[in-house]
N, C-alpha and C positions, 0 to 999 in steps of 0.2 A: 862192468856188468851191474848196472843199477836196477834194483828190484824193490818195489814198494809193496808191502802186504797190508791190506786192511782186514782186520779180523778181531776175534775174541782172544784175550789173554787173561789168565787167572790162575788160581791155585788148582793143582791136580792131586787128588788123593788116591793112591793105588793100594788095593788089597788083593792078595792072592787067596783063592778058594779052591777046594777040591773039585767042586762042581757048582753050577749056578742054582739059585734058589728054586725049589719047588713051592707050590702054593702053601702058604702058612709056615714055611720053614725058616728057622734062624740058623745062620751059619757062623762058625768061628773062623776068622781069617787066619791064614797060615803065615802071612807077612803083611807089612805096612810100609809105605814109602810116600813121600810127598815131594812135588817139584812144580815149578811154573809150567803152564801149558795152555792148550786151546788149539783148534785146527790152524788158524792163521799164525798163531804164535809159534807152533811147531814148524810150520812151513818156513817162517822167517829164519829160525835157527838153522834148519836144514840147508837153506840157500846160503846163509852166511858161512857155515862151516865148509861148504864146498867152493867157496871163493867169491860169492856174490857180495856186492856192496849194497847192503840191505837196510831199509827203513821199515819200521812197523808202526802203523797207525791204529790206535785202539783207545777205548775209554777205560779209565781206571778210577778207583776211589782214592781216599787219602788214608787207607788202612795199611796195616803191616803187610798183608798179602799183596797189595798193589805195589808197595815199595820193593818187596822181594822180586816181583815180576819185572819191574822197570830196571832194577839193579842187574838182574840176570841178563837182560837184553844188552845193556851197556858192556858187561863183561864179555859178551859174545861178539862185540864190535858192531852191534846193530844200533841204528839211530832210533830212539823212541820218539814217536810223534804222539804226544799224550793229550787226550781230552779228559780233564778231571771232572768227576761227578760226585755228588754227595751220597753215594751208596757204596757198600763194600764191593770189592772186585769179584769177578766171576769165579765159580768153583765147579770142578768136575770130580765125580767119584767113579773110578774105574775098577771093575772087578775082572780078574783074569783067572781062568780055570787051569787045570793041570795040563790041558792040551794047548794052551797058549792063546785061546780065544778070549774075547773080552766083551763086556757089557758096560756101557757108559751112561751116566746120568749127569746133566749139566744144569747149573744155576747161572742164569745170564748176568745177574748183578749189574755193575757199571757198564759192561759191554753192551747190554741190551738198550742202553740209552745213547749210543753213538748216533750222531745226527748228520744230516746233509751239511749243516753249518760247520760241524767239526771237520768234515772232509774238505770243505771250501777253505778252511783255515790253513790247510796244508797243501794248497793248490800248487805252489811252486815245487814242492818235493815230488808230488805225483807227476807233474808235467815233465820233470827232468828224468823220469825213469825210462828204462827200456821195456820193462814188463811190470804190469800191475796185477797182483793176485787178489782175487775176492773169493769169499765163501758165503754160506748161507747162515752163519752164526750171528750176524749183526743185522740191524734193521735195514730193510730194503732201501729206505731213503738215503742212507749213508752210502750203500753200494752204488745206487744210481748216480749220486753226485760224484763219487770218485770215478765212475765209469765215464761220465760226460766230460770231466776234466781230462781224463786220459785220452779219450778219442779225439778231442780238439787238439791235443798235443801230438797225436800220432803214436801214442804208446800202445803196445800190444796188451790186450786184456785177457787174462786167463781166469775163468770162473769155475770154481770147484763147488757144484751145487749140493753141498752137504751141510746139515742133514737135508734129505730130499722132502721137506715138508714146507709148504707155502713158498715154493721156489718162484722167483720172478721170471715168468715166461719170456718177457721182452728181453731181459738181460741174458737169458739162456740162449736165445737165437742171435742176439747182437754181439755177444762176446766173440773174440777171435778164436779162442780155444776153450772147450769145456772139458772137465775131467771128473766125471762121476765114476764111482765104482760100479760093479755089475748090478748090485741090488738097487742102487740109486738110479741107474739107467733104466732098469725095468719098471721102477715106480714112475719115472718121468715119461718113458716112451713105450711102455708095454713089455710083455714077456719077450717078444721078438724085438729087442731094443735096436738091433741093427737097422731093420726096416723103418722103425719109428724115427731114428735119427736121420736116415736118408730122406724121409718125407717131411722133415721138420724145418728144413732150411738152415740147419746147423752148418757152419763153415768147416770146422775141424773139431773132432772129438777124440779124446783118449779115454777109453773105458778100462779101468784097472780091474784085474781079475785075481788079485791076491797071489797065491802060489802058482797060478797059471800065466802070469805075465800081464800083458795088456793088449787091447785091440785099438788100433789107430785108424781113424776115418779121416781122410784128407783127399781133396780133389775128386770126390765121388768113389773112392776105392778104400777097401779095408785091408789092413796089414796086421798080421799077428806078431807081437813082439814077445819072444819066449822069456821065461823067468830065469832067475839064477837060483838053483835049488839049495835050500838050507833047511835046518830044523828050526821051526819057529819057537821062540821063547815067549815073546809078547808082541802081538800084532797091532797094538794100540796106535803107534805112530807111523805105521808103514805107509798108509796112504798120504799122510802129510809129508813124509820124507820124499815120496815120489813126486809130489807137486813142487816142492822146493827145488829138487834136483832137476826136474823137467825145465823149470824156468832158467836155471843155471846153464843147462845144456843148450837151450835156445840162444841165450846171451853169448855163449862161447862160439856160436856160429855153426853148431851141429844142425843137420836137418832134423825133421821131426822124428823119423825112425831112429836115428842115432841118439837123439835126446831122450826118447822113450827107453832105449836100451840102457843109457846112462842112469836114468831114473829107476829102472828095474834093479840095476846093480846096487844103487844106493839103498833102495827100500829093502832089498834082501839082507843087507847088513843090519839095518835098523831093527827088523823083526827078529833077528837072531840074538838081540840083546834085550835085557829087561827095561821096562818103563818106556817113556816116549821121548821127551826132549833130550834127555841124557843119552839116549840111544842113537841120536843122529850122527852119522859118520862124517869124517873129514875127508878132504880130497885124497890124502895119502892112503886111506882105507880103500877108496874106489880103484885106485891105480893097480892095486895088488889082487883085486877080486877077479876070479875067472868062473866061467860057467861049468 
């Protein structure tokens, strides 16, 4: 189950608050925690913990935060494919309110300098993968280069178009599978995202719906995948967990509906735990989870 993830990795700072800021308001945090993270980074950890043989391709600096991120990957059994830059690593600040909802602010740092040449430098690792996972947190040139390498080698490409700002439309329609959440799907395809996806030429789409599960579009048909009901503690890494688990499910030989169900199960566990990367479940957690 070889999976390569191209994405942002950096430091993540979590603070708990009673509610989100109103205009001009200063809040006192009720908790503080830090860990490595980033959409692609979290997805890589999720896939590895569920049994995938994972490599993570990202740009880092030579600072302490970068070293912490790289060491964490190695401890999770993930192969770091590192492009070093002369700036600090990326950093995200995550506020979580008492209802478990979150607000995220990201500094791109070294990750914002990932280049097409960096992707070309790891051509062998990308080509040897079963699945390549991309998101929209790194420069489009790096994503396009990794995509071209993957397609020439017959590798399945999953594109998570998040955040849904400045999304590469060519990559969106060329990817084998896209995985926006409902908000991202509406930004990209309109309020009636199902019709928009149908008319766009998208091959396969999985639209995640949070606590409502996911909508799968494949071969011209929509299938709803029910969720696993839990009390959310922190939704920060739920979508990332879903993406990593979806890739593992596909590599295991599950069909798309079964892979989505597997991913819903994994994500339900992740959101019932605090924080993001540390919340990612292991395969033993999945096997004991029921609807």
